[in-house]
BALUM-540548 format. One record per residue (C-alpha): residue in one letter; x, y, z. Coordinates in steps of 0.001 Angstrom, whole numbers, padded with zeros to 6 digits, always signed. Example, Ala and Ser with C-alpha at 12.3 -4.5 7.8 and 13.67 -1.06 7.14 Angstrom:
<nodes>
a+012300-004500+007800s+013670-001060+007140
</nodes>
This chain:
<nodes>
x+023791-019277-021287x+020089-020299-021363x+019055-020050-024839x+015276-020488-025952x+013250-020427-028869x+013139-016659-028650x+016802-016028-027996x+019178-018151-030217x+022133-018206-032775x+020623-017904-036460x+021694-019293-039601x+023954-016103-040095x+025640-017182-037088x+024079-013839-035365x+022327-013645-032037x+018728-013262-032699x+015922-012144-030050x+012255-012541-030680x+012877-013401-034304x+014833-010335-034722x+018746-010533-035913x+020506-008339-033306x+022968-007087-035924x+019860-005520-037886x+018523-004048-034506x+021780-002284-033903x+021850-000955-037598x+018300+000361-037182x+018324+001805-033823x+022061+002288-032872x+023623+001463-029741x+023572+001040-026585x+020270-000464-026946x+017990-002205-024471x+015895-004964-026190x+013051-006930-024518x+011524-010040-025694x+007805-009618-025638x+006799-013169-025909x+008933-014213-022867x+007527-011637-020847x+004230-013150-021648x+005137-016778-021307x+006255-016237-017757x+003433-014451-016752x+001015-016984-018040x+002904-019589-016212x+002519-017971-012919x-001035-017240-013387x-002047-020845-014726x-000298-022393-011993x-002000-020063-009094x-005338-020480-010633x-004915-024288-010622x-003323-024502-007181x-004585-021591-005256x-007559-019821-006758x-007942-017113-004066x-004546-015435-005123x-003182-012585-006937x+000260-012016-008840x+001401-008563-008971x+004085-007492-011047x+006993-005839-009120x+007248-002506-010878x+010680-001606-010002x+012355-004106-011896x+011334-002403-015085x+008392+000463-015284x+007493+001585-018900x+003554+002192-020318x+003913-000702-022627x+004919-003244-019841x+001973-002459-017703x-000175-002909-020847x+001494-006289-021300x+001260-007861-017672x-002217-006378-017359x-003545-008123-020509x-002020-011316-018955x-003959-010775-015740x-001452-009568-013534x-001809-006825-011020x+001192-004572-010086x+002988-003243-007115x+004475+000181-007125x+006864+001994-005075x+006821+005570-005827x+004418+008182-007093x+006239+008062-010529x+005482+004340-010761x+001851+004713-009723x+001371+007403-012378x+003018+005204-014924x+000954+002046-013934x-002244+004045-014201x-001331+005449-017529x-000308+002380-018930x-003773+000826-018418x-003435-000825-014966x-006757-000425-012825x-006031+001330-009426x-008035-001460-007739x-005204-003979-008945x-002362-001697-007507x-000667-002142-004181x+001641+000867-002835x+004677-000071-001176x+007679+001859+000111x+009316+002584+003452x+009072+006483+003220x+006114+007389+001080x+005679+011190+000862x+002340+012986+001957x+001925+013804-001830x+002447+010119-002807x-000127+008912-000180x-002763+011267-001149x-002303+010495-004779x-002640+007003-004078x-005752+007711-001992x-007276+009705-004290x-006829+007265-007273x-008348+004427-005012x-005460+001957-005017x-006331-001333-003918x-004017-001175-000651x-001242+000701+000884x+001446-001398+002423x+002268+000372+005859x+005713+000895+006728x+005868+003432+009251x+004159+005128+012332x+004354+008277+010479x+002686+006615+007334x-000323+005406+009626x-000937+008854+010680x-000530+010566+007621x-002336+008238+005775x-005305+008369+008516x-005474+012190+007957x-005483+012141+004287x-008276+009300+004183x-010208+011641+006592x-009948+014532+004726x-011017+012771+001469x-013895+010903+003220x-012433+007541+002408x-011383+004449+004207x-008174+003144+003020x-007098-000566+002872x-003837-001336+004468x-001512-004142+004604x+001396-004021+007457x+004965-005031+006082x+006678-007119+008562x+010177-008509+008910x+010032-012556+009829x+013804-012407+010464x+014824-014715+007693x+018555-014954+006559x+018274-015291+002619x+021663-016018+001369x+022061-013026-001273x+023895-009923-001417x+023689-007876+001802x+022111-004760-000210x+019215-007019-001377x+018440-008673+001691x+015488-006983+003465x+014828-009271+006602x+017708-008761+008308x+017229-007463+012000x+018672-004128+011242x+016755-003626+008095x+015069-000481+007318x+012007-002486+005895x+008958-003801+007852x+008139-004202+011636x+009895-007047+013518x+007511-010128+014624x+010228-011111+016883x+010258-007800+019180x+006535-007070+019171x+006633-004173+016983x+004585-005723+014045x+001742-006499+016607x+001644-003215+018100x+001661-001416+014593x-001151-003623+013271x-003322-003086+016323x-002568+000759+015811x-003753+000491+012348x-006877-001537+013619x-007461+001176+016019x-006959+004133+013493x-009845+005952+011836x-010288+005551+008179x-008010+002835+008026x-008924-000738+007462x-006400-003307+008140x-006680-006381+005589x-003452-008425+005824x+000014-009045+005876x+002967-008141+003466x+006734-009522+003692x+009649-009757+001195x+012738-011781+002206x+015296-010284-000401x+016037-010942-004004x+017880-013198-006300x+017187-016163-004040x+017942-019739-005359x+017052-021892-002395x+013657-023566-001278x+014273-023022+002204x+014158-019267+002943x+010660-019324+001308x+009457-022229+003309x+010637-020485+006509x+008830-017324+005382x+005546-019304+004941x+006192-020883+008279x+006513-017598+010393x+004069-015675+008559x+001426-018268+009375x+002704-018618+012866x+002188-014663+013168x-001325-015133+011544x-002263-017488+014184x-001097-015176+016731x-003187-012587+015355x-006406-014587+015403x-005805-015018+019036x-006002-011196+019257x-009215-011440+017350x-007541-009976+014347x-008367-011434+011121x-005836-011631+008055x-007700-011450+004608x-004491-011368+002643x-001096-012704+002936x+001447-011158+000672x+004851-012864+000542x+006627-010766-001899x+008805-012088-004552x+012665-012455-004790x+012946-015364-007247x+016346-015975-008936x+017067-015681-012544x+019966-016647-014626x+022750-014442-015263x+025765-016729-015880x+026178-020403-016138x+027061-020564-012387x+023649-019316-011499x+021192-022227-011061x+017906-020921-009928x+014699-022658-009660x+011984-022444-012362x+009500-019787-011592x+006583-022256-011147x+008819-024230-008711x+009142-021246-006601x+005467-021175-006426x+004844-024816-005935x+007194-024459-002879x+005111-021518-001284x+001713-023084-001960x+002777-026534-000787x+004294-025168+002390x+001195-022712+002845x-001396-025589+002461x+000464-027473+005019x+000409-024562+007568x-002975-023702+007151x-004246-026966+007417x-001815-027756+010740x-002524-024469+012245x-006263-024526+011571x-006003-020951+010045x-008662-019712+007362x-006825-019547+003877x-005999-015746+003199x-006013-014442-000082x-002198-015169-001439x-000341-012321-003288x+003220-012808-004974x+005416-010239-006555x+007623-011314-009066x+009487-008857-010951x+012893-009732-011880x+011753-013071-012923x+009258-011772-015480x+011592-009386-017213x+014974-009923-016214x+015910-012922-018935x+013503-011245-021224x+016167-008379-021798x+019291-008008-023359x+021630-004957-023952x+023563-004272-027367x+026665-002365-027345x+029510-001421-029886x+033025-002275-029313x+035287+000502-029247x+038685+000844-027861x+040910-002233-027025x+043544-001760-024658x+045900-004667-023176x+048134-004168-020230x+050812-006801-021039x+050730-010015-018552x+047624-008492-016684x+044563-007500-018237x+042938-006781-021539x+039886-004440-021726x+037403-003909-024505x+035591-000608-024037x+031927-000083-025148x+029542+002786-025856x+027599+002122-022844x+028552+001704-018951x+027576+002352-015539x+025127+005056-016706x+022756+002263-018271x+024091-000571-016048x+025315+000459-012474x+024656-003188-010823x+028239-004104-011364x+029360-000993-009429x+026541-001570-006901x+026518-005324-006480x+029314-006756-008325x+026784-008294-010511x+027945-010721-013012x+026773-011208-016449x+027094-013472-019597x+027678-012034-022941x+028630-012793-026498x+029482-010806-029481x+026296-010866-031405x+027601-010422-034826x+029892-013445-034361x+027777-015641-031819x+028548-019134-033302x+032351-018372-032799x+034410-019972-029940x+035516-017825-027279x+039276-017736-026963x+040333-015071-024783x+039712-013370-021414x+038831-009877-021301x+037124-007409-019106x+034180-005179-020686x+034784-001532-019483x+032460+001342-019967x+032921+004605-021219x+032387+006673-017797x+035052+008491-016298x+035260+006291-013282x+037686+003553-012709x+034827+001373-011244x+032944+001532-014439x+033086-002174-015481x+030327-004060-016929x+031636-007594-016699x+035162-008818-015380x+037076-011668-016703x+034736-012985-019378x+035600-015311-022233x+034793-014100-025677x+036186-014490-029247x+039013-011877-029903x+037166-008745-030237x+037551-005861-032929x+036453-002309-032755x+033047-002359-034254x+031825-005907-033097x+028660-005852-031459x+028567-007001-027864x+025171-008369-026471x+024770-008740-022652x+022297-011087-021309x+019515-010747-018523x+019661-006995-018393x+015726-006699-018486x+015448-005804-014779x+017100-003258-012799x+018923-001762-015841x+016794+000669-017575x+015100+001433-014103x+018788+002298-012507x+019834+004021-015560x+020792+007689-015272x+022593+010680-017265x+025866+010241-015438x+028589+012085-017328x+025817+013672-019261x+025136+010465-021320x+021795+009634-022791x+019709+006891-021324x+019552+004174-023824x+016150+003621-025786x+014125+000278-025031x+012865-001773-028004x+010381-004238-027865x+010639-007220-030154x+008118-010117-031096x+007967-012391-033983x+010703-010129-036005x+008713-007066-035307x+010453-004253-033351x+009221-001078-031891x+010139+001547-029569x+008609+001360-025937x+011088+003894-024490x+012305+006509-027007x+015823+007748-027527x+017023+010685-025499x+018778+013535-027067x+021175+016014-025975x+018506+018381-025802x+016376+016176-023669x+019444+016042-021013x+019448+019812-020711x+015773+020531-021159x+015128+020644-017005x+018229+023017-016844x+017937+026591-015769x+020065+029636-015720x+018945+032244-013135x+018929+035845-014619x+021702+037027-012387x+024039+034752-013963x+023601+036292-017351x+022453+034911-020590x+023975+031676-021812x+026738+032618-024462
</nodes>
């Protein structure tokens, strides 16, 4: 596992994150518990911004909200000079309440509702990323009613095979996202936006997938997108902004070999500079949208080990007090994770176990076949790289409370998402009068 200054084993042999001992965190806040390392988030943000400011000044880094949206997170990334992309009205609302200026927000999504679009236009978001004909017509009606002209990017599908899980590939030919360049629908859509009242076409967006480790897909994306810009220029359509999305891989286990964040950006800028010069294209504003790579490795989840069950000559389970209700990624993607016993982090791993969750599902597994020290009930398990798509995808399945989120920095810790109670879980329930009073 990738340890760092703010994620290491301390003198007591415990795992420490952000200068805070994980055993002490569990004692103070309980488990399961999401823990986020503020300094690591800031370090990654600063690295992205510094590189772009140095290499391609006309640029913008947007935090991809769906990785982890919370008021405090928007406050952190905005203070580091980043904007945000959002994919729902809820993310937009949270971003605004978290202090992100509307003019630094881009609104994505393949099926935005009328209410969401009206919210975005009223709040004066910088741009709406158009992803359907229905959306073009609806957005035009809303902007006309409000007496505004809404800037729009068009999401296109460059048709690149990014070698990742099929559920997080976004530019396969049959993807629900974007308009295909190859079949002409992207050009037709852009012409429609250009001809539509109260809309102003300002650029292109593409996103080729997530958790990508290779250099080539990003280079191909730049190649295809600049070819398309060249074709649009011949149609007298200018492209002010080029949004190349995100998708940069992170380390979940020692088998993962991602590039460093700055390497992904350098690859994109090198290729873009080459293509712009060769194809004689006016340099557009470059937009990048990292999310997982900003918060993924910043997060860990702490659990308490409960039941231990060994099936002779087959498998040994250690069960924890969390599960697919706060991390559904194994059930969805067969995602792999690294973990340690946080209260015995310096001890040698001696046995292979499967970490099971507490949900009433056979598929509620968090980690399959991991080497750990021999665990005992009451041990503290820390699972790494849970800062992205864990809290975001959490639910109240089996009526389990979604765990709180604690932010740590220099040994200090504070809630950034407060705990849920059972009362919180039922607070939106209602009993119709015809069913009688609750007895």
